[in-house]
C-alpha positions as CSV (number, residue, x, y, z in Angstrom):
1,M,0.0,0.0,0.0
2,K,2.9,2.4,0.8
3,K,4.5,1.7,-2.6
4,I,1.2,2.5,-4.4
5,L,0.9,5.8,-2.4
6,I,4.5,6.7,-3.2
7,L,3.8,6.1,-6.9
8,I,0.7,8.2,-6.8
9,L,2.5,11.1,-5.1
10,T,5.4,10.8,-7.6
11,G,3.0,11.0,-10.5
12,L,1.3,14.0,-9.0
13,C,4.6,15.8,-8.6
14,F,5.6,14.9,-12.1
15,A,2.2,16.2,-13.4
16,V,2.6,19.5,-11.5
17,V,6.1,20.0,-12.9
18,Y,5.1,19.1,-16.4
19,N,2.1,21.4,-16.4
20,C,4.2,24.3,-15.1
21,E,6.5,23.9,-18.1
22,D,3.8,23.1,-20.6
23,D,4.0,25.0,-23.8
24,D,0.3,25.6,-23.6
25,F,1.0,28.3,-21.0
26,P,3.9,30.3,-22.4
27,V,5.2,33.4,-20.6
28,P,4.2,36.5,-22.7
29,P,7.1,38.1,-24.3
30,A,8.2,41.5,-22.9
31,S,7.1,44.6,-24.8
32,T,9.2,47.3,-26.3
33,V,9.4,50.5,-24.2
34,P,10.6,53.6,-26.0
35,Q,12.4,56.1,-23.8
36,F,15.1,58.8,-24.0
37,T,17.1,61.3,-22.1
38,Y,18.5,64.6,-23.4
39,T,21.0,67.4,-22.6
40,I,20.7,71.0,-23.8
41,D,23.8,73.3,-24.3
42,N,24.0,77.1,-24.1
43,E,22.5,77.0,-20.6
44,E,19.2,76.1,-22.4
45,Y,19.0,79.4,-24.2
46,A,18.2,79.7,-27.9
47,P,19.8,78.8,-30.2
48,A,20.5,75.6,-28.3
49,T,21.6,72.1,-29.5
50,V,19.9,69.2,-27.9
51,T,21.6,65.8,-27.7
52,F,19.1,63.0,-27.5
53,T,20.1,59.6,-26.0
54,N,17.9,56.7,-26.9
55,T,17.5,54.4,-23.9
56,S,14.6,52.3,-25.2
57,I,14.1,48.8,-23.9
58,V,13.9,46.4,-26.8
59,P,13.6,42.6,-26.1
60,A,15.4,40.3,-28.5
61,T,12.1,38.5,-29.4
62,V,10.5,41.6,-31.1
63,G,12.9,41.7,-34.1
64,A,14.6,44.7,-35.6
65,V,13.4,48.1,-34.5
66,S,13.2,51.4,-36.3
67,Y,12.9,54.8,-34.7
68,S,11.1,58.0,-35.7
69,W,11.6,61.3,-34.0
70,N,9.5,64.4,-34.2
71,F,11.2,67.4,-32.6
72,G,8.1,69.6,-32.3
73,D,9.4,72.4,-34.5
74,G,8.6,70.8,-37.9
75,S,11.8,68.7,-38.0
76,S,12.2,64.9,-37.7
77,S,14.8,62.2,-37.7
78,T,15.2,58.4,-38.1
79,E,18.5,58.2,-36.3
80,E,18.7,56.2,-33.1
81,S,20.1,59.0,-31.0
82,P,20.0,62.3,-32.9
83,V,21.3,65.8,-32.3
84,H,19.0,68.7,-33.1
85,L,19.4,72.5,-33.1
86,Y,16.6,74.6,-31.9
87,E,16.9,78.1,-33.4
88,N,14.0,79.7,-31.5
89,P,12.9,79.7,-27.9
90,G,9.7,77.9,-26.9
91,A,8.3,74.7,-25.4
92,Y,8.6,71.8,-27.8
93,T,6.8,68.4,-27.6
94,V,9.3,65.8,-28.7
95,S,8.0,62.3,-29.6
96,L,9.9,59.1,-30.1
97,V,8.2,56.2,-32.0
98,A,9.6,52.7,-32.0
99,V,8.4,50.1,-34.6
100,T,9.3,46.4,-34.4
101,S,9.6,44.0,-37.3
102,I,8.5,40.7,-35.7
103,S,6.1,41.7,-32.9
104,L,4.7,44.5,-35.1
105,E,4.6,46.9,-32.1
106,I,4.2,50.7,-32.6
107,R,5.1,52.4,-29.3
108,E,5.5,56.1,-28.6
109,T,6.7,58.3,-25.8
110,T,6.8,62.1,-25.5
111,K,8.5,64.8,-23.5
112,T,8.3,68.6,-23.4
113,I,11.6,70.4,-23.9
114,V,11.9,74.1,-23.1
115,I,14.3,76.3,-24.9
116,K,14.6,79.6,-23.0
117,D,14.5,83.1,-24.6
118,P,17.7,85.0,-23.9
119,N,15.9,88.3,-24.4
120,A,12.9,87.5,-22.2
121,T,12.1,90.0,-19.5
122,G,9.5,90.0,-16.7
123,L,9.1,89.1,-13.0
124,P,10.8,85.9,-12.0
125,I,8.5,83.4,-10.4
126,Y,9.4,80.1,-8.7
127,F,7.5,77.1,-7.3
128,T,8.1,73.6,-6.1
129,D,6.2,70.4,-6.7
130,G,7.7,68.9,-3.6
131,A,10.7,67.2,-5.2
132,R,11.8,69.8,-7.8
133,V,12.0,73.5,-8.1
134,Y,10.9,75.4,-11.2
135,E,11.5,79.0,-12.5
136,G,9.6,81.1,-15.1
137,L,8.7,84.7,-15.9
138,I,5.5,86.7,-15.5
139,N,5.2,88.8,-18.7
140,T,2.8,89.1,-21.6
141,Q,3.7,85.7,-23.0
142,A,2.3,82.3,-22.0
143,P,4.3,81.1,-19.0
144,I,7.1,78.7,-19.6
145,F,8.7,77.0,-16.5
146,T,12.0,75.1,-16.5
147,Q,13.4,72.9,-13.7
148,I,16.3,74.4,-11.7
149,A,19.2,72.0,-11.7
150,N,20.8,70.7,-8.4
151,I,17.8,71.4,-6.1
152,A,16.1,68.2,-5.2
153,P,14.4,68.2,-1.8
154,Q,12.8,65.1,-0.3
155,S,9.5,66.8,0.4
156,S,9.2,70.6,0.1
157,Y,6.1,72.8,0.8
158,G,7.6,76.2,1.1
159,M,10.1,78.7,-0.4
160,V,11.2,82.3,0.2
161,L,13.4,84.5,-2.0
162,D,15.9,86.9,-0.4
163,T,15.8,89.6,-3.0
164,L,18.6,91.6,-1.4
165,N,21.2,88.9,-1.5
166,M,19.5,86.9,-4.3
167,K,19.3,83.6,-2.4
168,L,16.5,81.1,-2.6
169,Y,15.5,79.3,0.6
170,I,13.7,75.9,0.2
171,S,12.2,74.2,3.3
172,D,12.6,70.4,3.1
173,L,10.0,68.9,5.5
174,G,11.1,65.4,4.6
175,A,14.8,66.0,5.4
176,G,14.1,68.3,8.3
177,K,16.2,71.1,6.9
178,I,16.3,74.4,4.9
179,L,18.3,74.6,1.7
180,R,19.9,77.7,0.4
181,A,21.0,78.3,-3.2
182,D,21.4,80.9,-5.9
183,P,18.2,81.3,-8.0
184,N,19.8,79.3,-10.8
185,G,20.5,76.3,-8.5
186,S,24.2,76.9,-8.0
187,N,26.0,77.2,-4.7
188,I,23.4,75.0,-3.0
189,T,24.0,74.2,0.7
190,D,22.3,73.2,3.9
191,F,21.3,76.4,5.6
192,R,19.8,74.8,8.7
193,T,19.5,71.1,9.7
194,G,17.8,69.0,12.4
195,L,14.6,71.0,12.1
196,D,11.0,70.0,13.1
197,Q,8.8,69.9,10.0
198,P,9.7,73.2,8.4
199,N,7.2,74.5,5.8
200,G,6.5,78.3,5.6
201,M,9.3,80.9,5.8
202,T,9.6,84.7,5.8
203,I,12.5,87.1,5.9
204,D,13.0,90.2,8.1
205,Y,15.4,92.3,6.2
206,Q,15.7,95.0,9.0
207,D,17.1,92.5,11.5
208,G,18.6,90.1,9.0
209,K,16.6,87.1,10.1
210,I,14.6,84.3,8.6
211,Y,11.6,82.7,10.3
212,W,10.1,79.3,9.8
213,D,7.4,77.1,11.3
214,T,7.7,73.9,13.3
215,S,5.1,71.4,14.4
216,N,4.4,73.4,17.5
217,G,5.9,76.9,17.1
218,I,8.1,79.2,15.1
219,Q,11.9,79.5,15.0
220,R,14.3,82.0,13.5
221,A,17.9,82.3,12.6
222,D,20.4,84.9,11.4
223,L,20.8,85.1,7.6
224,D,24.5,85.8,7.8
225,N,25.3,82.9,10.1
226,D,26.5,79.7,8.4
227,D,26.2,77.5,11.5
228,T,23.6,74.9,10.5
229,N,22.6,74.5,14.1
230,Q,22.1,78.2,15.0
231,K,18.5,79.0,15.7
232,E,16.2,80.3,18.5
233,N,12.6,79.7,19.4
234,F,10.3,82.7,18.7
235,V,6.9,81.1,19.3
236,T,6.3,78.0,21.4
237,G,3.3,76.0,22.6
238,Q,1.3,76.2,19.4
239,S,-0.3,72.7,19.5
240,N,-2.4,73.4,16.3
241,D,0.6,73.1,14.0
242,P,1.7,76.5,12.5
243,E,2.1,76.5,8.7
244,G,2.1,79.7,6.6
245,L,3.7,82.9,8.0
246,D,4.7,86.4,6.8
247,I,5.9,89.7,8.2
248,D,4.2,93.1,8.3
249,V,7.3,95.2,7.8
250,V,5.6,98.5,8.6
251,N,4.2,97.5,12.0
252,R,7.0,95.0,12.8
253,K,4.6,92.0,13.3
254,L,4.8,88.3,12.4
255,Y,1.6,86.7,11.3
256,W,0.9,82.9,11.0
257,V,-1.9,80.5,10.4
258,N,-2.3,77.1,12.0
259,Y,-3.2,74.0,10.1
260,N,-5.6,72.9,12.9
261,G,-7.0,76.3,13.7
262,G,-6.0,79.8,14.6
263,L,-4.6,82.9,12.9
264,W,-2.1,84.7,15.1
265,S,0.2,87.7,15.3
266,K,3.2,88.6,17.5
267,N,5.4,91.7,17.5
268,L,9.0,91.0,16.3
269,D,10.3,92.3,19.6
270,G,8.7,89.2,21.2
271,T,5.7,90.9,22.8
272,G,1.9,90.9,22.1
273,E,1.3,87.4,21.0
274,T,-2.4,87.4,20.0
275,M,-5.0,85.1,18.4
276,L,-6.9,87.1,15.8
277,L,-9.2,84.5,14.1
278,P,-9.5,81.3,16.2
279,E,-11.6,79.3,13.7
280,V,-9.3,79.6,10.6
281,E,-7.6,76.4,9.5
282,G,-5.0,76.9,6.7
283,G,-1.6,76.3,5.2
284,S,-0.5,79.7,3.8
285,L,-0.5,83.4,4.7
286,K,0.7,86.6,3.0
287,V,0.7,90.2,4.2
288,I,0.0,92.6,1.4
289,G,-0.3,96.3,2.4
290,S,-2.9,96.6,5.1
291,R,-4.5,93.2,4.6
292,I,-3.7,89.6,5.5
293,F,-4.4,87.0,2.8
294,Y,-4.8,83.3,3.8
295,D,-6.5,80.1,2.8
296,E,-9.2,78.6,5.0
297,Y,-10.4,75.0,5.2
298,I,-14.2,74.9,5.2
299,G,-14.7,71.2,4.4
300,S,-13.2,68.4,2.3
301,G,-12.6,69.8,-1.2
302,D,-13.8,73.3,-0.1
303,I,-10.8,75.6,0.5
304,R,-11.3,79.3,0.2
305,L,-8.8,82.2,-0.2
306,K,-9.7,85.0,2.1
307,S,-8.4,88.4,3.3
308,A,-8.8,90.4,6.5
309,D,-7.5,93.6,8.0
310,L,-4.4,93.4,10.1
311,D,-6.4,93.1,13.3
312,G,-8.5,90.2,11.8
313,G,-11.5,92.3,11.0
314,N,-13.4,93.0,7.8
315,V,-13.0,89.5,6.4
316,A,-13.6,89.1,2.6
317,T,-13.6,86.1,0.3
318,V,-11.1,86.3,-2.6
319,A,-11.5,82.9,-4.2
320,V,-13.6,79.7,-3.8
321,G,-13.6,76.2,-5.2
322,I,-10.0,75.3,-4.2
323,G,-9.7,71.5,-3.8
324,R,-6.9,71.2,-1.2
325,V,-5.1,73.2,1.5
326,V,-2.9,75.8,-0.2
327,Y,0.9,75.9,0.4
328,G,2.2,79.1,-1.1
329,I,0.6,82.5,-1.7
330,A,2.6,85.0,-3.7
331,Y,2.1,88.7,-4.7
332,D,3.0,90.4,-8.0
333,P,3.4,94.1,-7.0
334,V,3.9,95.3,-10.6
335,N,0.5,94.0,-11.8
336,E,-1.1,93.8,-8.3
337,K,-2.0,90.1,-8.7
338,I,-2.2,87.4,-6.1
339,Y,-1.0,83.9,-7.0
340,W,-1.8,80.6,-5.3
341,G,-1.6,76.9,-6.1
342,D,-4.7,74.6,-6.5
343,R,-3.1,71.3,-5.5
344,A,-6.2,69.3,-6.5
345,T,-5.9,70.3,-10.2
346,D,-2.2,71.0,-10.3
347,V,-2.9,74.6,-11.6
348,M,-1.3,77.8,-10.5
349,M,-4.1,80.4,-10.2
350,R,-4.1,84.2,-10.0
351,A,-6.5,87.1,-9.4
352,N,-6.8,90.7,-8.5
353,L,-6.6,91.3,-4.8
354,D,-10.4,91.7,-4.6
355,G,-10.8,88.3,-6.3
356,S,-11.9,89.7,-9.7
357,Q,-10.4,88.4,-12.9
358,T,-9.6,85.0,-11.4
359,E,-7.8,82.8,-14.0
360,A,-5.6,79.8,-14.4
361,F,-2.0,81.0,-14.9
362,Y,-0.1,77.7,-15.4
363,A,-0.9,74.0,-15.5
364,A,1.9,72.2,-13.7
365,S,3.0,68.6,-13.9
366,G,2.7,68.4,-10.1
367,D,0.9,70.3,-7.4
368,P,2.4,73.8,-7.2
369,R,3.6,74.8,-3.7
370,G,5.9,77.4,-2.2
371,I,5.2,80.1,-4.9
372,V,7.5,83.1,-4.7
373,I,8.0,86.1,-7.0
374,G,11.2,88.0,-7.4
375,K,12.3,91.4,-8.8
376,Q,11.5,92.8,-12.3
377,Q,14.1,91.8,-14.9
């Protein structure tokens, strides 16, 4: 009986192995995946030569493969890794099509390449999508943003631009630090490390200090001090998680809004800490003239941009229909426009300060945060 059982088990094992290797159940062949990288010379300004490197994945089973490039400016190529000259500035959609001879696949991939205009003028504007930082210009043309090299935070929600010393500060919540770099991404360094969830930042030029939020307060440091550990507590005991903050330079006050409720102010000399609007829950705040602009969480998918007098009175609604908490409100003083990011639609919006002429300014590839505007070029 044992021998019969052994024979049965052996047969079952053989059947299982045979069926696993049965030609009736072949593993599907891998597909062709067209892909490419590129480099742009002349610091990406027109005229610029772009070198394309074909990195497509082509399995041996698909046969010979032919490539077709469309450079988005009316030119094309059938080379495997072509080089192309763009004479004029603009945003070009480049496509690579791979066609295989045996598997008869036709696969396509596209990327947008930006060639910058060396003669372009306007207000510099910056934003982060959390992992990258982008720069563009506010002028009469459609906005074109390009990624700034070298700046790659783990998870960023806020930025501030020191327009006196032309330094860009990027808060990296994921790494617990603040980065500092030239606006073009060069000379990047850790400005402060070992921080507790930094998001919003603001600069006090009179005293040469930078302020940022923590999970339960606000800290500050000297702009001209390179010690990555130098800092001091300015606000403590804020259990509702401070986020956006800004300075009223005329009255020497710091304003901030808490994620879980409360819009506050405090004199920069350390006195007069006051809650102005206890019910407000938000992520961003900007002082413009004699008004405070901030986002307010009303309900899921219902965020509103509002403004108030500096004492919290005379509240007005600027914009409605924002899908997620805002991280980054910026002001264009030349055209008197306010900018904010709708992180639900990945669109940067703008409007007049009273909320009129609200419009989409730029459709980003990720949710726009930490928006800052520089000086006129």
